[in-house]
C-alpha positions in Angstrom: -10.8 168.7 120.8 -8.6 167.8 124.0 -11.5 168.7 125.9 -13.9 166.6 124.4 -11.1 163.4 124.9 -10.2 164.5 128.4 -13.9 164.5 129.0 -14.7 160.3 127.8 -11.4 159.6 129.6 -12.9 161.0 132.7 -16.2 159.1 131.8 -14.2 156.1 131.1 -12.5 155.8 133.9 -15.6 156.9 136.0 -17.3 154.2 134.4 -15.2 151.2 135.1 -15.0 152.4 138.7 -18.6 152.3 139.6 -18.5 148.2 137.2 -16.0 147.5 140.1 -18.0 148.7 143.1 -21.4 147.1 141.3 -19.2 143.9 140.9 -17.9 143.9 144.4 -21.1 144.5 146.3 -22.9 141.7 143.8 -20.6 139.2 144.6 -20.5 140.0 148.7 -24.2 139.3 148.1 -23.5 135.8 146.5 -24.6 136.7 143.4 -22.5 135.2 140.4 -21.8 137.6 138.1 -20.5 134.4 135.8 -23.9 132.8 135.4 -27.2 134.1 134.0 -29.9 135.4 136.4 -33.0 133.7 138.1 -35.2 135.3 135.0 -32.9 135.5 132.3 -36.0 136.0 129.5 -34.6 138.6 127.6 -31.4 136.3 126.8 -33.8 133.3 126.0 -35.8 135.7 123.3 -32.7 136.6 121.9 -31.6 132.6 121.7 -35.0 132.2 120.1 -34.5 134.3 117.6 -31.3 133.2 116.8 -32.3 129.6 116.3 -35.1 131.0 113.9 -38.5 131.5 115.7 -40.3 134.2 118.0 -41.3 131.8 120.5 -39.9 130.8 123.7 -39.6 126.9 124.4 -38.3 127.4 128.1 -40.4 128.1 131.0 -40.5 132.0 131.6 -42.0 134.6 133.9 -44.4 137.5 131.9 -45.6 135.2 129.0 -48.6 134.4 127.4 -49.7 131.5 125.6 -51.2 132.0 122.4 -51.9 128.7 119.8 -50.0 126.8 122.4 -47.0 128.4 122.1 -45.7 131.0 125.0 -44.6 134.7 123.7 -42.6 137.4 126.0 -44.7 140.0 126.8 -41.7 142.4 127.4 -41.0 145.2 124.3 -38.2 144.1 121.9 -35.5 146.1 122.8 -33.4 144.2 125.5 -33.2 140.9 123.5 -32.4 143.0 120.6 -28.9 144.5 122.2 -28.3 140.8 123.7 -28.1 139.5 120.3 -24.4 139.7 120.0 -23.4 138.3 122.7 -25.6 135.9 122.9 -24.1 134.3 119.4 -20.7 135.1 120.7 -21.5 133.5 124.6 -24.3 131.1 123.9 -25.3 129.7 127.3 -22.0 131.6 129.3 -23.8 134.8 128.6 -24.5 136.3 131.7 -27.8 139.3 131.7 -26.0 140.1 135.1 -23.1 141.9 134.0 -25.3 143.3 130.7 -27.2 145.0 133.5 -24.3 146.7 135.3 -23.1 148.2 131.8 -26.2 150.5 131.9 -26.6 151.0 135.6 -23.1 152.2 136.0 -23.3 154.0 132.5 -26.8 155.7 133.9 -24.7 157.5 136.6 -22.0 158.6 134.1 -24.8 159.7 131.6 -26.8 161.6 135.0 -23.3 163.3 135.7 -23.1 164.5 132.3 -26.9 166.0 131.8 -25.6 167.6 135.4 -22.7 169.7 133.2 -24.7 170.5 130.5 -27.1 171.8 133.1 -23.8 173.5 135.0 -22.2 174.7 131.8 -25.5 176.6 130.2 -26.0 178.3 133.6 -29.4 176.4 134.6 -27.8 175.8 137.6 -25.1 177.1 139.7 -23.4 173.7 140.6 -20.1 172.6 140.5 -18.2 169.5 138.8 -17.3 168.5 142.5 -21.4 169.1 143.2 -22.4 167.0 139.9 -20.7 164.1 141.1 -22.2 164.0 144.6 -25.3 164.0 143.0 -25.3 161.5 140.6 -23.2 158.9 142.8 -26.4 159.8 145.3 -28.8 158.5 142.5 -26.7 155.9 141.8 -26.2 154.0 145.0 -28.7 155.8 147.4 -31.8 155.0 145.7 -33.8 152.0 144.4 -31.4 152.1 141.5 -28.4 150.3 143.6 -30.3 147.0 144.1 -32.8 146.7 140.6 -29.5 146.8 139.2 -27.2 144.5 141.3 -29.0 141.2 139.1 -30.3 140.4 135.4 -33.5 139.4 136.3 -36.0 140.7 133.6 -38.4 143.1 135.4 -34.9 144.4 137.0 -33.0 145.4 133.6 -35.8 146.6 131.9 -36.0 149.2 134.5 -32.2 150.1 134.2 -32.1 150.0 130.8 -35.1 152.1 130.5 -33.4 154.6 132.8 -30.7 155.0 130.5 -33.4 155.6 128.0 -34.6 158.7 129.7 -31.8 159.9 130.8 -30.3 160.4 127.1 -33.5 162.2 126.7 -32.8 164.4 129.4 -29.3 165.2 128.3 -30.3 165.4 124.2 -32.8 167.8 125.4 -31.4 169.8 127.5 -28.3 170.0 124.4 -30.4 170.6 122.0 -29.5 167.6 120.2 -33.3 166.4 118.8 -33.1 163.4 117.1 -30.6 161.9 119.6 -33.5 163.0 122.0 -36.3 161.0 120.2 -34.0 158.4 119.9 -34.1 158.4 123.7 -37.8 158.4 124.3 -37.4 155.3 121.1 -35.5 153.1 123.5 -38.2 153.6 126.4 -40.9 152.5 124.5 -38.9 149.5 123.1 -37.8 148.6 126.4 -40.9 150.0 128.7 -43.5 151.3 126.9 -45.8 152.9 129.6 -42.4 154.5 130.8 -42.5 156.7 127.2 -44.4 159.7 128.5 -41.2 160.8 128.8 -41.9 162.4 125.6 -43.7 165.2 126.9 -39.9 166.7 128.5 -38.3 167.5 124.7 -41.7 168.1 123.4 -42.3 171.2 126.4 -38.6 172.4 125.4 -39.4 171.9 121.3 -42.2 174.4 121.4 -40.9 176.5 124.0 -37.4 176.8 121.9 -39.9 177.9 118.6 -41.7 180.2 120.8 -44.6 178.8 122.0 -45.6 179.0 125.5 -43.5 181.9 126.2 -44.9 185.2 128.1 -43.9 188.4 126.3 -45.0 191.6 128.3 -48.4 190.8 129.2 -49.5 188.2 127.1 -48.9 184.3 126.5 -47.7 183.2 122.9 -49.5 180.2 121.2 -47.9 180.4 118.3 -44.4 179.8 116.8 -41.9 182.6 116.5 -40.3 180.4 113.7 -42.1 177.4 111.4 -40.0 174.6 111.6 -39.6 172.6 108.1 -40.7 169.5 107.7 -37.3 168.2 106.8 -36.3 169.3 110.7 -39.5 167.8 111.7 -38.8 164.4 109.9 -35.5 164.0 110.9 -36.4 164.7 115.0 -39.2 162.1 114.7 -37.4 159.4 112.7 -36.3 157.4 115.2 -39.7 157.1 117.2 -41.4 156.3 114.2 -39.1 153.5 113.6 -39.5 152.1 116.8 -43.3 152.5 116.4 -42.7 149.9 113.4 -40.8 148.0 115.0 -43.0 147.6 118.0 -46.4 147.5 116.0 -45.0 144.5 113.5 -43.9 142.7 116.8 -47.4 143.2 118.1 -48.9 141.9 115.1 -46.6 138.9 115.0 -46.7 137.8 118.8 -50.5 138.6 119.6 -52.2 139.0 116.0 -53.0 142.5 116.7 -50.9 145.8 116.2 -52.6 147.3 119.0 -51.6 144.5 121.5 -48.8 145.0 123.5 -49.6 141.7 125.5 -50.6 142.8 129.0 -54.4 142.6 128.2 -53.4 138.7 127.9 -51.3 138.2 130.2 -54.1 139.5 132.7 -57.0 137.6 131.2 -54.2 134.5 131.3 -52.5 135.0 134.4 -53.9 137.5 136.8 -58.0 136.9 137.0 -57.8 139.2 139.5 -57.1 142.3 138.2 -60.7 143.4 137.4 -60.2 147.0 135.6 -57.8 146.6 133.4 -54.2 147.5 133.3 -55.2 151.8 133.9 -57.8 152.7 136.4 -58.7 155.0 138.7 -59.8 152.2 141.3 -55.4 151.5 141.6 -54.7 155.0 143.2 -55.1 154.8 146.5 -53.0 151.5 146.8 -50.1 153.0 144.7 -50.0 156.3 146.4 -49.6 154.1 149.8 -47.0 152.3 148.5 -45.2 155.1 146.7 -45.5 158.0 149.5 -46.5 156.2 152.6 -45.0 152.8 153.6 -42.0 152.2 156.3 -40.6 149.3 157.3 -42.7 147.0 160.0 -41.6 146.4 163.6 -42.5 142.9 165.3 -42.8 142.6 169.4 -42.6 139.2 170.5 -44.7 140.8 173.4 -45.2 144.3 175.4 -41.7 144.2 176.9 -39.1 143.1 173.5 -36.6 145.5 173.6 -35.4 144.2 170.4 -38.3 144.3 167.6 -37.6 142.9 164.2 -37.4 145.1 161.6 -38.8 143.9 158.2 -37.9 145.6 155.0 -39.0 143.3 152.7 -42.9 143.3 153.9 -44.5 141.1 151.6 -42.5 141.9 148.8 -44.2 145.3 148.3 -42.0 147.3 149.9 -41.5 150.8 151.0 -42.1 154.7 150.0 -39.6 157.0 148.0 -39.2 159.1 151.3 -38.1 156.3 153.4 -35.6 154.3 150.6 -34.4 158.1 149.3 -34.6 160.7 152.4 -32.6 163.2 150.3 -36.9 163.5 148.3 -38.0 165.2 151.7 -36.2 168.4 150.9 -38.9 168.5 148.3 -41.2 169.0 151.0 -39.5 170.8 154.0 -37.1 172.6 151.7 -38.1 175.7 149.6 -36.7 175.2 146.1 -35.3 178.9 145.7 -35.3 180.8 142.6 -33.9 179.4 139.5 -32.3 181.4 136.0 -34.8 179.0 134.2 -38.2 178.9 136.0 -40.2 177.8 132.7 -37.7 174.5 132.9 -37.7 173.7 136.3 -41.8 173.8 135.3 -41.5 171.6 132.4 -39.4 169.4 134.8 -42.2 169.5 137.2 -45.1 168.5 134.3 -43.1 165.6 133.1 -42.9 164.4 136.5 -46.8 164.6 137.2 -47.8 163.2 133.8 -45.1 159.8 134.4 -46.7 159.8 138.1 -49.7 159.5 137.5 -49.4 156.9 134.9 -47.5 154.8 137.5 -50.6 155.5 140.1 -53.5 154.0 137.8 -51.0 150.7 136.7 -53.0 147.6 137.8 -49.7 146.4 139.8 -47.5 147.5 143.0 -44.5 146.2 141.6 -44.6 142.9 143.6 -41.4 141.4 144.2 -39.8 144.8 145.5 -38.3 146.5 148.5 -39.1 150.2 147.6 -41.7 151.7 145.1 -39.6 150.2 141.4 -42.3 151.8 139.2 -41.5 155.1 140.5 -38.0 154.8 139.0 -38.5 156.8 135.8 -39.3 159.8 137.7 -36.0 159.6 139.8 -33.5 161.1 137.1 -36.4 164.3 136.8 -36.3 164.6 140.6 -32.6 164.4 141.1 -32.1 167.1 138.1 -34.3 169.0 140.0 -32.9 169.0 143.2 -29.5 170.1 141.0 -31.8 172.9 140.4 -32.5 174.0 143.9 -30.4 176.9 145.2 -29.4 175.9 147.9 -25.6 174.3 148.2 -24.9 170.8 148.9 -24.4 171.3 152.6 -24.1 169.3 155.7 -28.2 168.2 155.6 -27.9 167.1 152.4 -25.0 165.3 152.6 -26.2 163.4 155.4 -29.5 162.9 153.8 -27.8 161.2 150.6 -25.8 158.9 153.3 -28.8 157.9 155.0 -30.0 156.9 151.3 -27.3 155.2 150.5 -27.0 153.2 153.9 -31.2 152.0 153.8 -30.4 151.0 149.8 -27.3 148.9 151.0 -29.7 147.1 153.7 -32.1 146.9 151.5 -30.5 145.7 148.7 -28.6 143.2 151.0 -32.8 141.8 152.3 -33.5 141.6 148.5 -31.0 139.6 147.0 -29.5 137.6 149.7 -30.8 137.7 153.7 -31.7 140.1 156.1 -28.4 142.2 156.7 -26.2 140.9 160.1 -25.4 143.1 162.7 -21.9 143.3 161.1 -23.1 144.1 157.8 -25.0 146.9 159.6 -22.2 148.0 161.1 -19.9 147.9 158.1 -22.2 149.8 156.4 -22.6 152.5 158.7 -18.7 152.7 158.4 -18.4 153.4 154.9 -21.6 155.7 154.1 -19.7 157.9 157.4 -16.7 157.9 156.0 -18.1 159.0 152.2 -20.0 161.4 153.8 -17.3 162.8 155.8 -14.8 163.2 152.9 -17.9 164.6 150.5 -18.3 167.7 153.3 -14.6 167.9 154.0 -14.2 168.7 150.2 -17.0 170.5 149.6 -15.9 173.1 152.4 -12.3 173.2 150.8 -13.7 173.4 147.8 -15.9 176.6 149.0 -13.2 178.2 150.9 -11.3 178.1 147.6 -13.7 179.5 145.5 -13.4 182.6 148.1 -9.9 183.1 148.2 -10.1 183.3 144.7 -13.2 185.5 144.3 -11.1 187.4 147.5 -8.1 187.4 144.9 -9.7 188.8 142.2 -11.5 191.6 144.0 -8.2 193.2 145.2 -6.7 192.4 141.8 -9.8 194.9 140.9 -9.0 197.1 143.8 -5.5 197.4 142.8 -5.9 198.4 139.3 -8.6 200.9 140.4 -5.9 202.5 142.9 -3.7 202.6 139.4 -5.7 204.2 137.4 -7.0 207.1 139.8 -3.0 207.6 140.8 -2.2 208.0 136.7 -4.7 210.0 135.9 -4.5 212.3 139.1 -0.5 212.6 137.9 -1.7 213.5 134.1 -3.7 216.4 135.8 
């Protein structure tokens, strides 16, 4: 019980520190956290429900018009969560700090997921390494600039990541009902990312014995059959979420299976000719997700100060630019792991979600990074943790470079192009953070080596004593 309370206290302290960091950076970008965001559609939807109607009577983004009424296309969970705040605070409710709550919680929940992997001997990471990995996720990826404002798109993505992390944490902890609750959150926030449910399905079937290799053959039948009650309890959250979504589709769009996106494409985006998912979108999405970097503009052949463009018409830069740490997967082996089947499960889920992203009809405009790839980041960071190599200077340097780049991306997206002063200040802060991390990791390894040496010396002393006792008896 004491350990549980200590962990919750540590989580609470980390959460408060993260909220303060996000709040400070947001204010520096001239974003007022006491006011609502520019596109506070979720809060307006919650307000509409409180007033007794489903349509929104203020112009918003991502809407469709049916019988002269405006309806929000996004799934209903974010406005449901905002209901008590809107009821209490009314127009004074800010979806900006509301988004911070989930952004900070995502970092804490990723750390706890990494700790589950450590305690379960899935990884050999230390708590310090897990803290560094979690902080890198929060500040060294596109998660940073997405979490600073409450604009509808960004808030939905941050909440969906919380559902994804809840799914991963609960699956690794074998808390299956909570795992399906996480999948349900994703379904009711960003339905396209519900494929995260592939991961708990693979792990659950593996635990039943399906897909395991025994001696020379693979098993395709379970070692035990789950009871109907067990399956019903596990699936209840997902079934309830599905019912909520179907009813919402019927009430809003007069069709249980219509999510609103086909109607929106027909009304707002006539240039989309191939539906919501199609192989025609594959190549442009590959370019945005993996190949695109910042552009440089020269005034002439002798210009020695080319202008750097990080915004690039709002289409953004690739994953490998915004998070250089991911290049480790390309240029460095993963090493051995105690759970190779789990590594395959992570990669399988990543591939399935990524394929759905690459086949999607839109690239994520406006953005400074490939934001539709965000749902695979938690999986990639768990895979980074599962690598055999320790967090060395190269790892920390790439992580620090990612933090620096995302500070620039956030400044570019939310305020204006980074000034020289902002760039220099960011370099100093990131350098200090990297040096601190390297020193702490070095000190930890020396401590560990000293403890191992002391333990070995103690064992040798015990052997000597035992030999002397035996010799005296003889």
